[in-house]
Phi, psi and omega in degrees: 000133179269140181233129177290123183301325181293332181288342181287339184295336180291344179264354180272117182282143177285156177286113183274356185299312183301314181289324185284332183256344181061229181295337177293348179297339178289341183265150177288162178299324180296318180291318178300317179295325177294322178295319180298330179296341182274350184271168175276159177305321180296317180294321178296318179298320178292319182293332178297339180273356186285322182197170182296317182290322175297325177299316180296311183294324183279358178247015177289133181299318178301326177296312182291332174296314179294319179298319181292312185287336179289340181253338186285132176218029179216186178302127185263138173237118181280133185248032175094333173207159183286332177292315178296321179297318180294314181294325176295320178295326179276359178060039177238001185297323185274002182277350184237142180278171186297329182297333180277351185261356182289130182291149176264153181235137182228142173261179177078019178218123178231140181218115177295324179298313180291325180294316180297321180292320177297320179298316180296328180293331187242003180290147177254147187245025182303319183255026187264004182291153179246086188288335181265049183295153180248017168273128183298139171253124183233116176269145179056045179284126181276157177303319180295318179295319178297317182296319185281325190254335190233322188302118181073010185239308183202159181289159175206144174259128182236109175284156168089354183289341184252011186297332181267359182284143170295328181298334181298335181255329191256348182271074171236156180305320184292315183284323176295327180295326181295316186269328188237022184303324182264007179272134180270134178238151181285145181252137175262123175201178193278354177285150178286339181286150177271119183243141176228161178218143169294145185302322180296323178287326180291318178298320176297319178299315181302324183283332185263330194290154168223059181265146178288332177228078188298155174300151192221120173290119180219080195250116178273355180251016183297331179292335178275319183276336179220071187300335179295336179296330180293338179280347186274352179211168176220158179294127179303148187295345179285345185235064189284335188257142168210105186293345176286351184287355175283347178265150173293158184300329181279354178255328185286154178291161176306137186220344180225145184221139166270131185235120177226130180203152179274179174306139180084345177280171178161185179252124180287176185302132178197164168249136186298148186304138177060021179060030175287166172262167184211152166238147183224120180250125181267127181256336185207135176089193180227144178234141172257129182247144169229138184220143171236147177291167181306139178087350180261088184287130181295150175301135178091359183256138177243132180253122176256128176234118180285121185278006174262311183241004178077014180297130182250129179228128182256121176259118188213148172292164175298160182300319179295315180299321180297315182294325182279322189257330186252322182304317181297342182279349187277137169291159183304320182287346181259358182286153183286169167288134188224160173193162169250121181273132183252161180305136180090353181265146177244129177252138178256129178245114183287168179302136173082355183280133171288140175208153182220140186229135178234125178278121181277344176200181179300126184233153172225130183212165172229141182220152176220139172260150185208163176241130176222191185296335184282333184240002185303313181294328177292321178297315178297323178297317182290339179263004178281153180292156181111181184224330187296319181295328178291320177296318181293321179301327185260319185254004181064211182286353173298337177289347181247334186290156170221079179222198186294339184274346186214137175242129179244121186214160176275126178293138171269089190272121180246348179280140180294339181274350181234061187270349183269143180295138181232155171258124185254128179244106185249130180270109183271339173208166188290142181285126179239357180212122186268000182252150176204163181276121181231116182057038175082005180226151179284133177233118182252132183295139175215130176278066180238137188298324180291326176290314184292329179296340180297339185262009173291145176275107185294340182272357178257135182241146181307320186282347185243358188258152173297147181258131182288134177290344178275351176296143185283352185214150181281168181299312180299317181294325178297314179297319179295320180298310182294324178295316180292325174297318182298319181280319188275340182230070183299333179290347182253014190297327177299315180292317181297321179297318179299314180294320181292328176295327178286312188278320187245355184060041186296331180298319179297312183288331177292318177298320178298316181293323177301317179296321179294318179298317180295317182296320184263013176056045175258138179303140180298148184294149172288175180301321181290330186274355185281355183256136177297141188260159168071194185247008184298168186271008177221153177295125180232133182236138174259108185237105182060237179264018185238153171243119180252119180241127177253124183277120185230324191302132172070013172095173188297314182300314179298321181291319178297319179290326178296310181289319180300317178291321178298316180292324176296317179299315179300320180297316179295318182296318183292330180273357180267175177266007186293137176282357177301328182300337179283350183237021174236129183302144180291141175274123182263329180194158175203159181171201181235131172246135182217155182255120185213131178054041173083007179214161178274139176232151187232135179230111178301148181204127179259015179092349182262133182077173179251118180301148182303321182295332178281324178300329180282346185274108189292341184277353183271123176215192177060034174262165177253088189293336184269008180253164181296321180244091185296338175251030181279200193296321183284328172295323178295320179295322176297321178294321176300318179298316180299315181293327183297335180262005184272143168295159183302320182299320179290324178299318180295316180293329178298326179265025186286203189295137177208151176249019180234130182220125171292159178212162175214143177238124180237168178289134180283133180277145174272147179112213183221157175281157184299328181302329180277345187246348190303329183276351183243348181288135174291161183302322183298320181286328174293322177296321176297324177297318179299318178295318178301314181295321178300314180296315184288326176297318178300314179298322179295313188287341179260001175299143180297139179266138177305121184291148175265093184289172185300319180296315179295321181293322179296323175297316179297314183294325178296318179294317184277337185051049187296330182284351186239355181277149175284163182300323183288354173262006171116009181271174183289141180299139180300333184292345180238024178294342178280002177280133180278092184264126170297161182303316181297320181293321180298317177298314183301311183288327179297317179295317180298316180295324179291322178297333181288336185301133181038042183297325182294316180292327179292321177295321179294315182293326184296331173086013176291154181284060178263129180304136183298329180295326177286322179297320180297331185258004188299325181292338178291337183265355182256142180285162176300321175217134187293341179298338179295338184279351189252155185298121180238147175215164180267134176272188184296333180272004179083008178273145174284130182237134175281135189256106170050064186274343187242136170210167174297134175227137180286318177073351187219036177281102183229182190293344178261006178244011178245126182250143178233142176252146179273123177242108188057246183252008181241165180249131183241131178296137187230320187222149165245134180220185185064076180261023183286345178261019180304142180208181171250139180177194180283137181305335182293342178298335177275336180287327186298305179295326178296313183293320184278320187266313183278312182275344182052042175081009181287111185294325181295322177292323177297317178297322179297317178298315183294325177297317179290326178290336185065046179228082182286151171280146177204164176278149177246148178270151177289152179288160186296330185272013176081011179299138180282128176225166179290147178282327180239133178209189175238158181276129179279137181283128176267302183229155178292127181297000000 
């Protein structure tokens, strides 16, 4: 049959993309889809009505999957498609009849990006196994052989380690569904929200879904929600040690996971947290593994390292996308080490190794990360402050290079969630040579602890540096962990000391403490005493009958004010009639220790006057030179005001490198801290503790406060320029200028108001694990002006007067600052210590940490404390002029009863 060529043109559809997208036509489909991910479901639905191409893009299942998971924070139920699931969650699914739900079809639009994604959603992996794997399989591997040949060196597959496990027979989807169908497990996916699904809903999802990166049960809390699962397996005998086991389960980082996933799911390229090692035992299905040794970053992976806190973020394609799109581009010599893991096999992944996992069918596995002698120093290195060493551990010398293979640039971050400056290390082609010329000499990458330590920032200290949110453990927990290892595993002290020197710089602080002991004629510490104790924010040593504390946190100025205010407080307390002095440890010595000309030097200081070594330090200002304690409480308040207005970057630099440290030596208390006894004390003794705290708090809060005389106030006012600043810079609101504020109160409220400024953005930048929803609402909980929170009354002239707003406050009375002595068979509270955070403020500031940390919210204990304090709660009446006041408050103490 003959066909006129010209007649065929009537069947060729025009490209509808330019007209349908308008100016968006300049953007690729991938970028347009990324923009759509930022919208709300309602906005996406509205945009789908704009044009035919927008309709296509706005009805993509991966888009609706992201929209659903970005909002979901509870048990998820999959409804056959992600759009239906999202609409069901929004409770709008039933508002439309079926005729409105039929999809529309358009010609004249082709997208390679959408086609590749569609292909990944429906591809089958039946023939995707890598049978000729090059990971060694070793049967009957002995512990000694594993230790010598593989531990910390290279991966190995070991069959047979799970043959005696109950899980080997019972961990199948069908059998787990019978026993745990209504149990919710955590889901691993790319959303920041925590999503969980009941196992029965997840199994249903696995059977229905066609996602390119399916949801994956990756639950580190499975032992808590389904404790019987822990009885079904045991740690293989090749991995007997885990140094994190000295911590309680609620303190240690996540370490074990139940893993269940369908075909196409898996774990994208990553290095295990804190450079730990891991074992993974497969009970059901098949997994394909790819691995690279440390420093060999896979093609297509981008490593983000935050140069402020060392936060590490890995940007990587999904495991399926990597195998389909990047793996074929690799030359044979650049391909990873690979294997297919079969049921019953255990794979060992050493510290620092990159790995990627793809499930070839429905799989069930259990995995654990651990710390042992082979990786302990690497774990400590990864928890050390700084960022360059973290980049080198993962990206090798590419973290240092600036050549064609790597681009290092400052991200132009516009997202509110990515506000911190990052260093980006992008691999543009596969690494084939790990050596390069640096400063005229060849430097070859080695995953050796001595080599990697060279990249530590010597000017950053654990006690003064920002803590990365990507670290697997918090700062306090890290100090507690190393201390418990030191006490609990004396046979490992040489190794523990090496790791602690990396993470905490313990060698430096020990030398400093030795000099202090020698100067003050204190016996040198025993082997057990050479390690800093507890979880505090400064190095503290228990040496014989003495407690030696070196002030480090937040830099020299903060430390001088901490010690200066503490010594001022002690001076006032000792000259008073208060019985509080009987429950505060005696101060034996205090001063300044500094490193000069290669040696440590010590200068005693009782808080009075400015030491000569400080006078030479040009960065120290804001002192009150005409007062007895120039670094006392009012100088500290001025410093607080200064810090409250600083950007985060300046705060970090303010606490930077210094060779000068204040110190204090006090009498060591006998007995134990409450934190060690809280689980064994009977209720009666805890109640006695509450009464003790009430009495001592009362004595503390009625101690006389150093007056802010006119000369000091004029100095203060000049520094703050309170009379000339606008309200948004922290001054008192004009609407309450008729309030008769004492000088001390004006300073107090001015600082609080300044601290309130841009508090939400400061909390976000600081990087603490505070939920974003709470940060967004923080301003709703703060008053327009803090003076509104305090008791006001009218004087004889009709002016509103603030009533006794300031008193001494400890601010940090917690379970590790309360000491108890054993009297016969009972424990009696004896001492409160650590007054370095002393401040002036509202007495309720001391109640908050006590109620939350010591009492753990127990209202009866709080009432017991208040009874002993003699401060009952009561209702307050509104003032006659209609001024708004709180309905419930507490009575401020005027005079000691």
